[in-house]
C-alpha positions as a Markdown table, in Angstrom:
| # | Residue | x | y | z |
|---|---|---|---|---|
| 1 | Unk | 0.1 | 0.0 | 0.0 |
| 2 | Unk | 1.1 | 3.6 | -0.7 |
| 3 | Unk | 0.9 | 6.9 | 1.4 |
| 4 | Unk | 1.7 | 10.4 | 0.3 |
| 5 | Unk | 4.5 | 12.0 | 2.3 |
| 6 | Unk | 7.0 | 14.9 | 2.1 |
| 7 | Unk | 10.6 | 13.6 | 2.0 |
| 8 | Unk | 12.2 | 17.3 | 1.8 |
| 9 | Unk | 10.8 | 20.8 | 1.7 |
| 10 | Unk | 8.6 | 21.0 | -1.4 |
| 11 | Unk | 9.3 | 17.3 | -2.5 |
| 12 | Unk | 6.3 | 14.7 | -2.4 |
| 13 | Unk | 6.5 | 11.2 | -2.8 |
| 14 | Unk | 4.4 | 7.9 | -2.7 |
| 15 | Unk | 6.1 | 5.7 | -0.3 |
| 16 | Unk | 5.2 | 2.0 | 0.7 |
| 17 | Unk | 3.6 | 1.3 | 4.2 |
| 18 | Unk | 2.1 | -1.5 | 6.0 |
| 19 | Unk | -0.9 | -1.2 | 8.4 |
| 20 | Unk | -0.5 | -2.3 | 12.1 |
| 21 | Unk | -3.5 | -4.3 | 13.7 |
| 22 | Unk | -6.2 | -2.2 | 14.9 |
| 23 | Unk | -6.9 | -1.6 | 18.7 |
| 24 | Unk | -10.3 | -2.4 | 20.2 |
| 25 | Unk | -11.4 | 1.1 | 19.9 |
| 26 | Unk | -10.5 | 1.7 | 16.3 |
| 27 | Unk | -11.8 | 1.0 | 12.8 |
| 28 | Unk | -9.7 | 0.6 | 9.6 |
| 29 | Unk | -11.1 | 2.6 | 6.6 |
| 30 | Unk | -10.5 | 2.0 | 2.9 |
| 31 | Unk | -10.0 | 5.4 | 1.4 |
| 32 | Unk | -12.0 | 6.6 | -1.8 |
| 33 | Unk | -11.3 | 10.5 | -1.7 |
| 34 | Unk | -9.0 | 12.8 | 0.2 |
| 35 | Unk | -7.8 | 16.3 | 0.2 |
| 36 | Unk | -4.8 | 18.4 | 1.5 |
| 37 | Unk | -5.1 | 21.6 | 3.5 |
| 38 | Unk | -3.8 | 24.5 | 1.1 |
| 39 | Unk | -3.1 | 27.1 | 3.9 |
| 40 | Unk | -1.1 | 25.9 | 7.1 |
| 41 | Unk | -0.3 | 22.5 | 5.5 |
| 42 | Unk | 1.5 | 24.4 | 2.7 |
| 43 | Unk | 3.7 | 26.2 | 5.1 |
| 44 | Unk | 4.6 | 22.8 | 6.5 |
| 45 | Unk | 5.3 | 21.3 | 3.0 |
| 46 | Unk | 7.6 | 24.4 | 2.1 |
| 47 | Unk | 9.4 | 24.1 | 5.6 |
| 48 | Unk | 8.4 | 27.8 | 6.3 |
| 49 | Unk | 6.0 | 27.1 | 9.3 |
| 50 | Unk | 7.0 | 28.7 | 12.7 |
| 51 | Unk | 6.3 | 25.4 | 14.3 |
| 52 | Unk | 9.4 | 23.7 | 13.0 |
| 53 | Unk | 11.6 | 25.6 | 15.7 |
| 54 | Unk | 8.9 | 27.3 | 17.7 |
| 55 | Unk | 5.7 | 26.2 | 19.6 |
| 56 | Unk | 2.9 | 27.9 | 21.2 |
| 57 | Unk | 3.1 | 27.9 | 25.0 |
| 58 | Unk | -0.5 | 27.5 | 26.3 |
| 59 | Unk | 0.4 | 28.9 | 29.8 |
| 60 | Unk | 1.9 | 31.8 | 28.5 |
| 61 | Unk | -0.2 | 32.1 | 25.4 |
| 62 | Unk | 3.0 | 33.1 | 23.3 |
| 63 | Unk | 5.3 | 31.6 | 20.9 |
| 64 | Unk | 8.6 | 30.2 | 22.2 |
| 65 | Unk | 11.7 | 28.5 | 20.8 |
| 66 | Unk | 11.9 | 24.8 | 21.1 |
| 67 | Unk | 14.7 | 23.6 | 23.2 |
| 68 | Unk | 17.9 | 22.4 | 21.4 |
| 69 | Unk | 17.2 | 18.7 | 22.4 |
| 70 | Unk | 13.5 | 18.9 | 21.7 |
| 71 | Unk | 12.1 | 17.2 | 18.6 |
| 72 | Unk | 11.2 | 19.8 | 15.8 |
| 73 | Unk | 7.9 | 20.6 | 15.0 |
| 74 | Unk | 7.8 | 18.7 | 11.8 |
| 75 | Unk | 10.5 | 16.2 | 10.4 |
| 76 | Unk | 10.8 | 15.5 | 6.5 |
| 77 | Unk | 11.5 | 12.2 | 5.3 |
| 78 | Unk | 8.1 | 10.6 | 6.2 |
| 79 | Unk | 6.1 | 13.6 | 6.7 |
| 80 | Unk | 2.4 | 12.8 | 6.1 |
| 81 | Unk | 0.6 | 15.0 | 3.7 |
| 82 | Unk | -3.3 | 15.4 | 3.8 |
| 83 | Unk | -6.1 | 16.6 | 5.9 |
| 84 | Unk | -9.5 | 15.0 | 5.3 |
| 85 | Unk | -10.6 | 11.6 | 3.8 |
| 86 | Unk | -13.8 | 9.8 | 2.9 |
| 87 | Unk | -13.8 | 6.0 | 2.8 |
| 88 | Unk | -15.7 | 2.9 | 4.0 |
| 89 | Unk | -15.0 | 1.0 | 7.3 |
| 90 | Unk | -13.5 | -2.6 | 6.5 |
| 91 | Unk | -12.6 | -3.6 | 10.0 |
| 92 | Unk | -14.0 | -2.6 | 13.4 |
| 93 | Unk | -12.5 | -3.2 | 17.0 |
| 94 | Unk | -14.4 | -5.1 | 19.7 |
| 95 | Unk | -15.3 | -2.1 | 21.8 |
| 96 | Unk | -16.6 | 0.0 | 18.5 |
| 97 | Unk | -20.3 | 0.3 | 18.8 |
| 98 | Unk | -21.4 | 3.3 | 17.0 |
| 99 | Unk | -19.9 | 2.2 | 13.7 |
| 100 | Unk | -19.8 | -0.9 | 11.6 |
| 101 | Unk | -18.2 | -2.6 | 8.8 |
| 102 | Unk | -19.5 | -1.0 | 5.6 |
| 103 | Unk | -20.4 | 2.4 | 7.0 |
| 104 | Unk | -19.1 | 5.2 | 4.8 |
| 105 | Unk | -17.3 | 7.9 | 6.8 |
| 106 | Unk | -15.3 | 11.2 | 6.8 |
| 107 | Unk | -12.5 | 12.3 | 9.1 |
| 108 | Unk | -9.2 | 13.8 | 9.6 |
| 109 | Unk | -6.1 | 12.0 | 8.2 |
| 110 | Unk | -3.3 | 11.9 | 5.7 |
| 111 | Unk | -3.5 | 10.7 | 2.1 |
| 112 | Unk | -3.0 | 7.0 | 2.1 |
| 113 | Unk | -4.9 | 4.0 | 1.0 |
| 114 | Unk | -6.2 | 3.0 | 4.4 |
| 115 | Unk | -6.7 | 5.0 | 7.7 |
| 116 | Unk | -6.9 | 3.8 | 11.2 |
| 117 | Unk | -9.2 | 5.9 | 13.5 |
| 118 | Unk | -10.4 | 6.0 | 17.1 |
| 119 | Unk | -14.1 | 5.0 | 16.8 |
| 120 | Unk | -15.1 | 5.4 | 20.6 |
| 121 | Unk | -16.4 | 8.9 | 21.7 |
| 122 | Unk | -14.9 | 10.5 | 18.6 |
| 123 | Unk | -17.5 | 12.8 | 17.0 |
| 124 | Unk | -15.0 | 13.8 | 14.2 |
| 125 | Unk | -15.5 | 10.4 | 12.6 |
| 126 | Unk | -18.6 | 11.4 | 10.7 |
| 127 | Unk | -20.9 | 9.1 | 9.2 |
| 128 | Unk | -22.3 | 9.8 | 5.5 |
| 129 | Unk | -24.7 | 8.2 | 3.1 |
| 130 | Unk | -23.5 | 6.5 | -0.1 |
| 131 | Unk | -25.0 | 9.4 | -2.1 |
| 132 | Unk | -23.4 | 12.3 | -0.1 |
| 133 | Unk | -20.9 | 14.3 | -2.0 |
| 134 | Unk | -17.2 | 13.4 | -1.1 |
| 135 | Unk | -16.0 | 16.8 | -2.2 |
| 136 | Unk | -18.5 | 18.4 | 0.3 |
| 137 | Unk | -17.2 | 16.1 | 2.9 |
| 138 | Unk | -13.6 | 17.1 | 2.5 |
| 139 | Unk | -14.6 | 20.7 | 2.9 |
| 140 | Unk | -15.5 | 19.9 | 6.6 |
| 141 | Unk | -12.4 | 21.5 | 7.9 |
| 142 | Unk | -12.4 | 24.9 | 5.9 |
| 143 | Unk | -16.1 | 25.3 | 6.4 |
| 144 | Unk | -15.5 | 25.4 | 10.2 |
| 145 | Unk | -13.1 | 28.3 | 9.8 |
| 146 | Unk | -15.6 | 30.1 | 7.3 |
| 147 | Unk | -18.4 | 29.9 | 9.7 |
| 148 | Unk | -16.2 | 31.0 | 12.5 |
| 149 | Unk | -15.1 | 33.9 | 10.5 |
| 150 | Unk | -18.8 | 34.8 | 9.7 |
| 151 | Unk | -19.8 | 34.7 | 13.4 |
| 152 | Unk | -16.7 | 36.8 | 14.5 |
| 153 | Unk | -17.3 | 39.3 | 11.9 |
| 154 | Unk | -21.0 | 39.4 | 13.2 |
| 155 | Unk | -22.4 | 39.1 | 9.7 |
| 156 | Unk | -26.1 | 39.9 | 9.7 |
| 157 | Unk | -28.9 | 40.2 | 7.4 |
| 158 | Unk | -28.6 | 43.4 | 5.3 |
| 159 | Unk | -24.9 | 43.9 | 5.7 |
| 160 | Unk | -22.4 | 44.8 | 3.1 |
| 161 | Unk | -19.9 | 41.9 | 3.3 |
| 162 | Unk | -16.4 | 41.5 | 1.7 |
| 163 | Unk | -14.4 | 38.2 | 1.5 |
| 164 | Unk | -10.8 | 38.7 | 0.5 |
| 165 | Unk | -8.9 | 35.5 | -0.6 |
| 166 | Unk | -11.0 | 33.0 | -2.5 |
| 167 | Unk | -9.5 | 29.8 | -1.4 |
| 168 | Unk | -11.7 | 27.1 | 0.2 |
| 169 | Unk | -12.2 | 29.1 | 3.3 |
| 170 | Unk | -13.1 | 32.3 | 1.3 |
| 171 | Unk | -15.2 | 30.6 | -1.1 |
| 172 | Unk | -17.3 | 29.0 | 1.6 |
| 173 | Unk | -17.5 | 32.3 | 3.4 |
| 174 | Unk | -19.2 | 33.8 | 0.3 |
| 175 | Unk | -21.8 | 31.2 | 0.3 |
| 176 | Unk | -22.6 | 31.6 | 3.9 |
| 177 | Unk | -22.6 | 35.3 | 3.6 |
| 178 | Unk | -25.1 | 35.5 | 0.9 |
| 179 | Unk | -27.3 | 32.6 | 2.4 |
| 180 | Unk | -27.2 | 34.6 | 6.0 |
| 181 | Unk | -28.9 | 37.4 | 4.0 |
| 182 | Unk | -26.0 | 39.9 | 3.2 |
| 183 | Unk | -27.2 | 42.8 | 1.0 |
| 184 | Unk | -24.1 | 43.0 | -1.0 |
| 185 | Unk | -21.2 | 40.4 | -1.0 |
| 186 | Unk | -17.8 | 41.4 | -2.6 |
| 187 | Unk | -15.2 | 38.8 | -3.4 |
| 188 | Unk | -11.7 | 39.8 | -3.9 |
| 189 | Unk | -8.9 | 37.6 | -5.3 |
| 190 | Unk | -6.2 | 37.9 | -8.1 |
| 191 | Unk | -6.9 | 34.7 | -9.8 |
| 192 | Unk | -9.8 | 35.2 | -12.4 |
| 193 | Unk | -11.1 | 31.3 | -12.0 |
| 194 | Unk | -11.6 | 31.8 | -8.4 |
| 195 | Unk | -13.5 | 35.1 | -8.9 |
| 196 | Unk | -15.7 | 33.4 | -11.5 |
| 197 | Unk | -16.7 | 30.6 | -9.1 |
| 198 | Unk | -17.3 | 33.1 | -6.2 |
| 199 | Unk | -19.5 | 35.0 | -8.6 |
| 200 | Unk | -21.4 | 31.8 | -9.5 |
| 201 | Unk | -22.1 | 31.0 | -5.8 |
| 202 | Unk | -23.2 | 34.3 | -4.3 |
| 203 | Unk | -20.8 | 37.2 | -4.7 |
| 204 | Unk | -22.4 | 40.2 | -6.3 |
| 205 | Unk | -19.3 | 41.8 | -7.3 |
| 206 | Unk | -15.7 | 40.4 | -7.9 |
| 207 | Unk | -12.6 | 42.4 | -7.9 |
| 208 | Unk | -9.0 | 41.6 | -9.0 |
| 209 | Unk | -6.7 | 43.5 | -6.3 |
| 210 | Unk | -3.9 | 43.8 | -9.0 |
| 211 | Unk | -6.2 | 45.8 | -11.3 |
| 212 | Unk | -8.0 | 48.3 | -9.1 |
| 213 | Unk | -8.1 | 50.0 | -5.6 |
| 214 | Unk | -10.2 | 47.5 | -3.8 |
| 215 | Unk | -10.8 | 49.8 | -0.7 |
| 216 | Unk | -12.0 | 52.6 | -3.0 |
| 217 | Unk | -14.2 | 50.2 | -5.0 |
| 218 | Unk | -15.9 | 48.9 | -1.8 |
| 219 | Unk | -16.7 | 52.4 | -0.7 |
| 220 | Unk | -18.0 | 53.3 | -4.2 |
| 221 | Unk | -20.4 | 50.2 | -4.6 |
| 222 | Unk | -21.7 | 50.7 | -0.9 |
| 223 | Unk | -22.5 | 54.5 | -1.5 |
| 224 | Unk | -19.4 | 55.7 | 0.5 |
| 225 | Unk | -20.5 | 53.6 | 3.5 |
| 226 | Unk | -18.1 | 50.8 | 3.3 |
| 227 | Unk | -18.3 | 47.1 | 4.2 |
| 228 | Unk | -20.0 | 46.3 | 7.8 |
| 229 | Unk | -17.9 | 43.1 | 7.8 |
| 230 | Unk | -14.8 | 42.0 | 6.1 |
| 231 | Unk | -13.3 | 38.5 | 6.1 |
| 232 | Unk | -9.6 | 38.5 | 5.3 |
| 233 | Unk | -8.2 | 35.1 | 4.5 |
| 234 | Unk | -5.2 | 35.9 | 2.3 |
| 235 | Unk | -2.6 | 37.1 | 4.7 |
| 236 | Unk | -1.5 | 39.6 | 2.1 |
| 237 | Unk | -0.4 | 43.0 | 3.8 |
| 238 | Unk | -2.0 | 44.9 | 0.7 |
| 239 | Unk | -5.2 | 43.0 | 1.5 |
| 240 | Unk | -5.3 | 44.2 | 5.0 |
| 241 | Unk | -4.7 | 47.8 | 3.9 |
| 242 | Unk | -7.5 | 47.5 | 1.4 |
| 243 | Unk | -9.8 | 46.1 | 4.2 |
| 244 | Unk | -8.9 | 49.0 | 6.5 |
| 245 | Unk | -9.8 | 51.4 | 3.7 |
| 246 | Unk | -13.2 | 49.7 | 2.7 |
| 247 | Unk | -14.2 | 49.1 | 6.2 |
| 248 | Unk | -17.4 | 51.1 | 7.2 |
| 249 | Unk | -17.2 | 53.3 | 10.4 |
| 250 | Unk | -17.3 | 51.0 | 13.2 |
| 251 | Unk | -17.2 | 47.8 | 11.0 |
| 252 | Unk | -15.3 | 44.6 | 11.8 |
| 253 | Unk | -12.5 | 42.8 | 10.1 |
| 254 | Unk | -12.4 | 39.0 | 10.9 |
| 255 | Unk | -8.8 | 38.1 | 10.2 |
| 256 | Unk | -8.7 | 34.4 | 9.4 |
| 257 | Unk | -5.2 | 34.2 | 7.7 |
| 258 | Unk | -2.3 | 32.7 | 9.6 |
| 259 | Unk | 0.0 | 35.3 | 7.9 |
| 260 | Unk | 3.5 | 35.5 | 7.6 |
| 261 | Unk | 5.7 | 38.6 | 8.8 |
| 262 | Unk | 4.5 | 41.7 | 6.9 |
| 263 | Unk | 6.9 | 43.7 | 4.8 |
| 264 | Unk | 6.8 | 47.4 | 4.9 |
| 265 | Unk | 3.4 | 48.8 | 3.7 |
| 266 | Unk | 0.9 | 48.4 | 6.6 |
| 267 | Unk | -0.2 | 51.7 | 7.7 |
| 268 | Unk | -2.5 | 51.9 | 10.8 |
| 269 | Unk | -2.9 | 55.5 | 10.3 |
| 270 | Unk | -5.3 | 57.1 | 7.9 |
| 271 | Unk | -8.6 | 55.1 | 7.7 |
| 272 | Unk | -7.7 | 52.7 | 10.2 |
| 273 | Unk | -7.1 | 55.5 | 12.8 |
| 274 | Unk | -10.2 | 57.5 | 11.9 |
| 275 | Unk | -12.9 | 54.9 | 11.3 |
| 276 | Unk | -13.2 | 53.1 | 14.6 |
| 277 | Unk | -12.7 | 49.7 | 12.9 |
| 278 | Unk | -12.2 | 46.4 | 14.8 |
| 279 | Unk | -9.9 | 43.7 | 14.0 |
| 280 | Unk | -10.8 | 40.2 | 15.4 |
| 281 | Unk | -8.3 | 37.5 | 14.9 |
| 282 | Unk | -10.6 | 34.6 | 14.1 |
| 283 | Unk | -9.9 | 30.9 | 14.7 |
| 284 | Unk | -12.8 | 28.5 | 15.1 |
| 285 | Unk | -10.7 | 25.9 | 16.8 |
| 286 | Unk | -9.5 | 28.3 | 19.7 |
| 287 | Unk | -11.3 | 27.5 | 23.0 |
| 288 | Unk | -13.2 | 28.9 | 24.6 |
| 289 | Unk | -15.1 | 30.3 | 21.7 |
| 290 | Unk | -16.3 | 33.9 | 22.1 |
| 291 | Unk | -19.8 | 32.8 | 22.5 |
| 292 | Unk | -18.9 | 30.1 | 25.0 |
| 293 | Unk | -20.7 | 28.3 | 26.5 |
| 294 | Unk | -23.4 | 28.4 | 23.8 |
| 295 | Unk | -20.9 | 27.8 | 21.0 |
| 296 | Unk | -17.8 | 25.6 | 21.0 |
| 297 | Unk | -15.7 | 24.0 | 18.3 |
| 298 | Unk | -18.2 | 20.9 | 18.3 |
| 299 | Unk | -21.1 | 23.0 | 17.7 |
| 300 | Unk | -19.5 | 24.7 | 14.9 |
| 301 | Unk | -18.4 | 21.4 | 13.5 |
| 302 | Unk | -21.8 | 19.8 | 13.9 |
| 303 | Unk | -23.4 | 22.9 | 12.1 |
| 304 | Unk | -21.1 | 22.9 | 9.0 |
| 305 | Unk | -21.4 | 19.1 | 8.7 |
| 306 | Unk | -25.2 | 19.6 | 8.4 |
| 307 | Unk | -24.7 | 22.3 | 6.0 |
| 308 | Unk | -22.4 | 20.2 | 3.7 |
| 309 | Unk | -24.3 | 17.0 | 4.0 |
| 310 | Unk | -27.8 | 18.6 | 3.3 |
| 311 | Unk | -26.4 | 20.5 | 0.1 |
| 312 | Unk | -26.8 | 24.0 | 1.7 |
| 313 | Unk | -23.2 | 24.5 | 1.0 |
| 314 | Unk | -22.0 | 23.3 | -2.6 |
| 315 | Unk | -18.3 | 22.5 | -3.0 |
| 316 | Unk | -18.4 | 20.8 | -6.3 |
| 317 | Unk | -16.2 | 23.6 | -7.8 |
| 318 | Unk | -14.2 | 24.4 | -4.8 |
| 319 | Unk | -12.6 | 20.9 | -5.0 |
| 320 | Unk | -10.6 | 21.7 | -8.1 |
| 321 | Unk | -8.7 | 19.9 | -9.6 |
| 322 | Unk | -9.1 | 16.1 | -8.8 |
| 323 | Unk | -6.2 | 14.0 | -9.4 |
| 324 | Unk | -5.8 | 10.3 | -9.3 |
| 325 | Unk | -4.0 | 8.9 | -6.2 |
| 326 | Unk | -1.0 | 7.7 | -8.3 |
| 327 | Unk | -0.4 | 11.2 | -9.6 |
| 328 | Unk | -1.0 | 13.0 | -6.2 |
| 329 | Unk | 2.8 | 13.6 | -5.5 |
| 330 | Unk | 3.1 | 15.7 | -8.7 |
| 331 | Unk | -0.3 | 17.2 | -8.0 |
| 332 | Unk | 0.7 | 18.3 | -4.7 |
| 333 | Unk | 3.9 | 20.0 | -6.0 |
| 334 | Unk | 1.9 | 21.7 | -8.9 |
| 335 | Unk | -1.2 | 22.6 | -7.5 |
| 336 | Unk | -0.6 | 23.3 | -3.8 |
| 337 | Unk | 2.8 | 24.7 | -4.2 |
| 338 | Unk | 4.2 | 26.0 | -7.5 |
| 339 | Unk | 1.1 | 26.9 | -9.7 |
| 340 | Unk | -1.5 | 27.7 | -7.1 |
| 341 | Unk | -3.5 | 29.7 | -9.7 |
| 342 | Unk | -4.5 | 26.5 | -11.2 |
| 343 | Unk | -6.4 | 25.2 | -8.1 |
| 344 | Unk | -8.7 | 26.1 | -5.1 |
| 345 | Unk | -8.5 | 22.9 | -3.0 |
| 346 | Unk | -7.1 | 19.8 | -4.7 |
| 347 | Unk | -8.9 | 16.6 | -4.4 |
| 348 | Unk | -7.5 | 13.0 | -4.6 |
| 349 | Unk | -9.5 | 10.2 | -5.9 |
| 350 | Unk | -8.7 | 6.5 | -5.3 |
| 351 | Unk | -10.9 | 5.3 | -8.1 |
| 352 | Unk | -14.3 | 6.9 | -6.7 |
| 353 | Unk | -15.6 | 10.5 | -7.1 |
| 354 | Unk | -14.1 | 12.6 | -9.9 |
C-alpha cells in the first residue's frame, strides 16, 4: 500500500507502508477520496512554518523557541501530507459500537490508501450516506473556519460583506454570507477562475486587487458607507490595507489568515485611525469560543457538517482539480505549491468520485 509524504521541503513522494493491527477502539477505513489543506499545511510542506523551531506555549499564550534537544515541530522524510478523507470501514474493533463494517465515513487523516481511526467517543469520525458528496465532505475543515469568521465578523442580514482571498475558506464564506442575507457580497482575489466561481455561488461583485483600488471600490459600491464586515483570508499586507480602507465606520474585520511577517506597507494611520474599525483574529478551533458556553468548536463542526451533507453548501467547484492517487505527489507540487493559480483545493481520488 502507498501513502503520500514529504521527503524534503517541497518534495512529495508516494511511499510503501504496512498497516498495524487495529486496537479495540479503532476502525480501519479503505479510502476513496481525500484532500490536503492548502493553508497551514502548505507552510509545513515548504518548510516555512514557525512550528518547526517554535511552539505555542499554552500557559503563557506566546510563541517560544523549542529547546535544542527537543524534537522539531515537523520532520521531513516521512512527513504525512493530507487533511481530510472519505472512505468505507472494512474492520472494526471489539469496543466499537457506533460504527460498523460497511459504514461510509469522513474524518481527519493523511492521504493514503487506508486509515486507522479511533471510533469510540470521537465525533470527528462522521458517518455519511452513499449518495453524499465526497467533495463536500472533505470541506468539513475549511467550512469550520469560514463559519467561525462569519460569526466573528458578526455578519447579519442586510450587511455589506467583503471576502478577501478565495481559497476554500473564502469561497465557503461567500456562500455563507449570501445565504445569511447579506445585502451585498464582494469577493476579492487576483485569480480569475476563483472570482468566477465566487460570482457563481453568491458574490455580487468580484475584484482583482492587482487591477483596482479595492478599498475605494468597496466604498463606491456601498455608496461611500463601506463594508459592515470583511473576512480577510489571504494574509496579504495589501489585502489588510485595502480592508482598512473599505471598512465602514465601526465595522469589523475578521482576520482568518495565518499570516507571515509583513513587509513594509501596513499603515495603521489614515482610515484605520479615523474609522473606529475592529480587527478580530478569528480561529474557530481556539477554545473557549467567544460565544462560549453556547458555542464551542463541536457545535461549529456539527453545524457545518449538516450544511455540507444537506447540500446547503456546494463544494463541487471548490474541490478543483481532482487528481488520481497515483498522480498525487506531482499534483501536490504543482497545484498546492508551484502553480496555485490552477487550483482552489485539490482533491485526490482512489477510483471513486471525480
